[in-house]
N, C-alpha and C positions, 0 to 999 in steps of 0.2 A: 286694656284701657278702661273698659267698661267694668273691669274686676277690681278696680281700685278700692281699698277699704278707707272708710271714713276716718279722718283725723279728729282729735278732740274739739276742734273749733268748726267741725263741719256743719253746714247749714242744714236746715230742713228741706223736705221735698217742696214745700210752698215757697220757701225761699229761693230754692234752686230754680224753680219754673219763673218766679218774678225776676230773677237776675238774667235768665235767658232772654226774656222779653225785653228788659232794660238794656242789654248788651246789643240785641237787634235794633232797637230804637236809636241808641247811641250811634251806631254804625250808619244808620239812614240820615240822622240829623248832622253827623260829621260831614258827610257827603254834601248836604245842603250848605253847611257853612263855608266848606271849601270852594263850592261853586260861586257863593255870594262873597267871598274873600272876607268874612266875619272872623274877627280876631278875639280870643279870650285869653286872658292871663295864664290860667292853669287848665289842661285838659287832660283827659284820660292819656291821649295819644303822647302828649309832652312828657307825662309821668313814665310811661313806658319807654319812651326814647332815653329818658335820662337814667332810668334803672338799668337798661341795657348797657349803657355807657359805663355805669358803676360796676357792673358784673364782669364786663370785658377788662376793666382795669383792675379790679381786685377780686373777683370771683363771687359766686352766689352766697357763700357762707358770711361773708362780711357785708352783705347787703341789708341795710336798714332804711326805714322810712326817713329817717333824719338825714342819711347820706344823700337819698333820693331829692330830698326837700332842698338841701345845700346845692346841690347842682342846679337846681331850679331858681335858686336866690329867694327862697320862701321858707316858712317854718313847717314842720310835720302836720300842723293842724290844718294847713290849706290843702293838704293831700286827702286826709280822711273824708273831705267833702265829696271825694270822686272814688277813693279805693278804701274799702272797709278795713283791710289790715294787710300783712305781709303776705298771708296765705293767699288772698285775692290778687294781690300784686303778681305773685308768682304764677297764677293761674292766666292773668293777662300776658305775662312774659312769653309763657308756652304758647299761648294763642298767637302772639305776633309771629313767633318763629314757625309755627305751624302754616300760618297764613302764606308763608314763602314756599310752601312745598307744593309742587305741580302734581296734580292727580290725573293719570291717564283714563281714558275709557277702558273698563275691564275687556280684555281680549282672551278667551279660552286657549287661543293659540300660543300666547307668550305671557300667561299670568305670573310664572316664576320671575321673568326678568322684570316685568312691571312691579312686582312686590318688592323685589331686591332693590329697584332703583327709588321706590318711595322711601324705604327704610334707610338707604344711603343719604338721602336727602335729609332726614330727620337727624341722622347721625352728624352730619356735618354742621346742621344748624346748631345743635347741642354743644359740639365740641368747640364752636367759636367762642362760646360763653362759658367759662369754667365753672362746673357744678351746677349749672342751671338745671340739668336733668333732675335734680332733687325735687324742684317744684312740681314736675309732672307726677310725682309719687305722693305729694302731700294731700291734695283733696281731689274729690271727684270733679272732673272737668266741667267748667259751665261756660267756657268760651267756645263760640259757634266754630271758630276757625280749628281749634283742637278737636272738636267733635266731628268736623268735615273731614279730617284726616283719618279718624277711626272709621268713618263710613266708607271712605275711599278704600281703606286697607281690606276692610270686610267684604265689600264689592268684588274686590280682585281675587280673593281667596274663595268666594262663592263661584266665580267664574271657572275655578279649577275643578267644579263638579264634586267637590268635598261636601259632606254633610253639613249643615248650618252649625251644629254644636263643635265639630271639629274647626270649622273656619272661624268661629268666634274665638275659641280658645287659642288657636295658633296666632291670631291677630294680637290677642291680648299678651301671650308669651313673647311675641316678637317685640312688642313695645316695651315690655319689662327688660328684654335683652338690650335694647338699644339704650335705655336709660342706664342700666347697670354698667354697660361697656363705656358710656360717656363719664359715668362718675369716676370709674376706675381710672380712666385717662387724666381726669381732673385731679384725682389724689395723686397719681404718680408726678403731675406737673408741680404740685405744692410741695412734695416731699424733696425732689431734686437730688440733694446730696445728704451722705450721713455725717455724723459727727467728725469723722476723719477727713472729710472733703471728697470722699469717693462718691462718684455719680452713680445713682441707683438706676442703672439700666438693665437690659436684659442680660448683658454679659456678667455684670455683678451678681444678679440673682442666680444665674447659672452656677457661678462660682461658689456661692454660699450653699446651694444644694449639694454640690459635690463634697462639701466639708461635713456633710451630715454623717452620722455613724452608719456604715454600710450595713452592720448586722441588723440595726433597726428599720433602716430605709433602703433596702437593696434595689428597689425597682426606681425610686426616686433619684438615687444616686447614678444608678447606670443610665437612666434615661433624662437626665438633666437637660441636655441639649434639646430634645424633643419637648419637654415640658415648657421651655422658654422660646422655642424657636417662632418664626414667622415675622414677617415685616409688614409695614403699612397696616392694611386693614385685612389682612389675610384670615386672621382668626374671626373677624366679624363675618365675613363672607361665608367661611366654612360652617360656623354655628348656624347661622338662618338657612343656608342650604340644606343642612342637616334637619332642620326643624321642618322645611318644607317637604322633604322626602318622606316624612311621617304622616302626611295627609293621605287618607285613604279614600278613593271615588267610591260612589255608591255602586253595589253590585247591579249588574244588568239583569232586568226582569225578562224571563222568557214568556214570550207570549203563547196564546192557544196554539197547539199544533207544532210548537217549536221543537225541533230535533237537534241535540247536541252532536257535534261532528263525532265519527267513530274514533276510539282511541287506537292507537298504533298497535297493529297485532291482531285487530278483531276484524 
């Protein structure tokens, strides 16, 4: 998450810090408005709600500020007073989804299970809104809820005893995998059928792999079933489990006078 590269419309460090401060202030003022039942025609929260409805209905690729404005019964100009552009809107959407993720207190005794559960929550939130994971890769996150999840994932990985560098990179790799996994699912959902009306599912992909020239693709043809196997989120669990197995705990340091146990046969 922290390793995201800046896009063309990326904001400066000072702008990012100001945005963080503004988001925090907006959160506090929003709570005060809710307590006082103050109503405003257009708010950031209403914009986020309308945008998520649009994504759920048509996918993130088709999301525009104009479509969101139409759902709110206003013009795009009204939105720009609250949201700078589509990239910032995407950041807000990811923040809203991340705010739904429950983070446990890191426990060294079950850190793997905790990390997998957080990743599964993120996955399920992203899968609900087709293609929205793309927004997580567009800009460096400035939403506090998104940064909170990154903090929580890092804390869990550090509880494993792994060195900080490995924990940081593993958390970023996991987040990248989650977004990629959800984007692939969204793409598969959009494709649906080929021009002949065949459903592009795992069975169809397996048959196509078996049609490859065996002299050029001997392993692919032989193992077409293995390449396309798995149901539900089997591959998701497998990949993240494999990633976590690569974490190396720091070596124990022998204290003064420490003696290693004798080797067998000595």
